[in-house]
N, C-alpha and C positions, 0 to 999 in steps of 0.2 A: 541643165535638164530642159526638155521640151514639154512645156505645160500649155495646153490649149486654152484659149479664152472663149467666153460666150460669143463675143463678136465674130470670131473665126467660125464657130459652129453655125451661127445664123447665116453668115455669108455663104457657107457651103450648103445651106438648106437642111441642116441636121440639128438634132437636139441631144444633149448628153443625158445619161441616166441620172447623174447627180451634179449639183453645183457644189464645188468645194469652197466654202467660205474661209478664207485664209486668216482674216483678222489682223489687227495692228501688230500684235506681238509676233505672230507667225510671218508677217511681211517684213518688219523692220528690226526686230530684236535679233541680234546675231545668234544668241543661244536658241531662241525659238524657231529660227529659220531651219535649224537642223531637224526639228520635229516636223515641220512642213515637208522637208525633203524626204524624211523617212516615210511619212504617210503617202506622199505621191509615189514613192518607190513601190510601196505595197499595191497601190491602185494600178500602177503600170504592170506589175507582175501578175496580178489577178485578171487584168484585162477589162477593168471597169471603164466605161465611157464617161469621162468627167471633164469639167471645165471650171475655170475660175473667172471672176469678173475683171481681174487685173487692175488697171488704173481706174476703172469705173467703180471699184469697191471703196466705200468710205468707212470710217469707224462706225460701228453700230450706234454709238452714242451712249453706251452703257456707263462709262466712267463719268460722263457729263451729268447723267440723271442721278447716279449715286452721290455725286458731289453736290447735287441740288440745283444744277442748271437745266431746268426742264425745257426752257426755250431752245437751247442749243441741241438738247437730245431730240426734240421733235423735228427740228430742221434737218438734222442728220438722218433720222429715221425716215422722214418723208422722201428725202432724196434717194435713199437706198430702196425704199418700197417702189418708187417710180421705175427705177432701173430693173428691179427684180420682176415687176409685173409686166414691164415692156418686153422682157425676154420670156415671159410666161413660165417662170420657174415654179416647179412643183415640189422638188425635193432638195433640201440643203443639208450638207454634212459639214461640221466644223470641229476643229481640234481644241477649241477654247470654250470652256463651260460658261464664261461670261457672255460671249457671243451667242452661244446655244440658248441660254436662258432668256436673253432679251429678244432674240428672233422668234423663239417658240412661244413665250408667254406674254410679251409686251407689244410686239408688232401687230398681232391680229386686231387690236383695238383701233389701230391707225390705218387698217386696210391691207395689211401684209399677212396673208394666210398661206402658210407653207407647211410641208412636212419637214420638221427639223430634227436631225439626228446627231447625237454627239459621236465622235469617232470611236469611243470605247464600245458603244452599242453596235455601231456599224461593223467594226472589226470582229466583234463577237458573232454577229450574223454571218459574216463571210466564213468564219471558222466552222460554225454550225452547219452551213450549207456545203462544207467540204471544199470550198474554193481556195482556202489557204491551207497548204500542207507544210508541216514542220520538217526541217532537215533532221536526219537521224540522231546525230550527236547533240545538236541543239546548243547554241552558244551559252544559254543560261540554264541548261538542264541541271537540276539539283542544287542550283545556287539559292542561297538564303535571300529572299526579297521581301521587303515590307511595302505595303501600298498605303499611300496617303489619300484620304477622301477629300476631294475639293468640295467646299461648301455649296457652290452653285450647281454641282453635279449631284451631290449626295442629298443634303438636307433640302435644298430648293427643288430638286426634281426627282428625288428618290431613286437615283441610279447608283446602286451599290454592287450588284452582282456582275454586271457586264465587264468592268475592268478586271475584276478578280478571275472571271472565267477565261479572259484572254491570257492572263498570267498562268492559270492552271493548265491551259492548253500547251504552254511551253515547258511543262513538267518542272516547274520551279518549286522550291520549298517556301511556300508563302507563310510568313510570320506576321501576325497582327500586332499593332501597337495597343497599349492598354486602352487608349481612347480611340475608337474607330467607329466606322459606319455612322449611325445617327448621333453618336456621342463623340464623333471625331473633333479634334481641335483645329480651328481655322489656322491657316499659315500666316495670316496677318495682312494679306494683300487685297482682299475683297472690299466691296463698298467704296472703291476709289482710294483706299488706303495706300495702294501701290504707289500713288503719285504724290503723297504728302509726307511730311515728317510726322513721326508718331508722337502722341501726347506723352507727358511725363508718367513714369511708372517704375516698377521694380525690375522688370525684365522685358526683353523684346519677345513678342509672341512667336516670331518665326524661329528664334533660338530655342525657346521652350519646346516647340513642336519638333524641330530638328533633333533635339536631345532625346525626345521620346523615340524617334525613329532610330537613332544611333544605338540606343539602349537595347533594341531588339537583337542586335548583333548581325543585322543584315548587311550584305556587301553592296546591295543596290536598293535605293529608295525609289519606288515607282510612283509616278504622278500621271495625271491625265489633264493637266492644266498648265499653260506656260507661266502664269503668275505664281502658282505653287512651286513650279520648278525653280524659278528665280529665288524665291524666299528660302526654300529648303537648301539650295546650293549655297546661299550666303550663310546659312546655319552650319552646314558641314565645314565650310571654310573657317568659320569662327572657331570651331573645335580643332582646326588643322588636321582634318581627316580626309582631305581630298584624295590622298594616295590610296586609301582603303575603301572609301565609299563613293559610289557613283549615284548621281541623281538623274534618272532617265524617264522619258515619257514612254507610255506603253507602246506607242507606234514605233519608237526607236528600238525597243526590246524586240518587238515582233519582226521588224524589218531585218534584224540581225539573225533571227531564228528560223525564218521561212526558207523553203527550198528555192534555190536559184534556178 
C-alpha cells in the first residue's frame, strides 16, 4: 500500500487533512496491522488527504506511564510533541483508544494540544456526511454482531454511540452483552496489563469477557481497540470457537461493507 508520510507532504509544500497515528500495535503487531490496512483502505476510498509520521512516530508512552515509569513516559511524550509541533499538526486520528486517550487528555499538559479523534468517531462522521456508501448486499448485513466497549474509549472518554452507529449503518443485528457501555467488563489488557503476567486468581478476565460475548450467540465480536482484539481472540481460541466466531475491528467490518 502507498501510505504518504508527513515528511513527504512538507517536502511538496502541502498539508494533510489528518495525521493518522498508527501506534505500536498497528505498526508492529501482525494482527493489528490488518486493522491499520483496513482503515487506510477506507481513507483511500473516501479520498481523505492523510499522512503518517512513519519512522518519526514513537510510542506515546502510555504503557510506560501505566506501569509507573513516569520518566520514560515524559521522555517519549516530549519527543513526540516536538515532532508533531514541528509539523504544525492540528488533527490526529488513531485506531487505538490507548493512544487516543493519552494524546487527547495527557499530552496538553506537556505542550501538545491537538484535536484528537478515535477512528470510531471519525468513521461515524464520514457515514453521517454521506462520504461512505454501503454496498447493496453488505458483507455483514443481518449478521448477529456484539460490540465490546474498550475501557479507554468508553468509561475514560464516554464514547459509546459512535462504534455502534458504524455497525448499525452496516445493517447488522447488534446484540448487546449483559455487561455493556459504562457497565462493560474490561478485556484485561488496559493499564499496561497487556505486557505482564496476570496475578493469581480464579479466572482470566479476558476469558470471562470472551465467554460473555460468545453467550450472545453472535458470529462476530466487534472491537475498536487492538488490545481488546488480542484478548478477545485469545478467549475465543480458548473455547475452540475460531471456526464459528470472528473478532474484528469496526474498520475491518466497514472496509468489507463499503462500495468499491
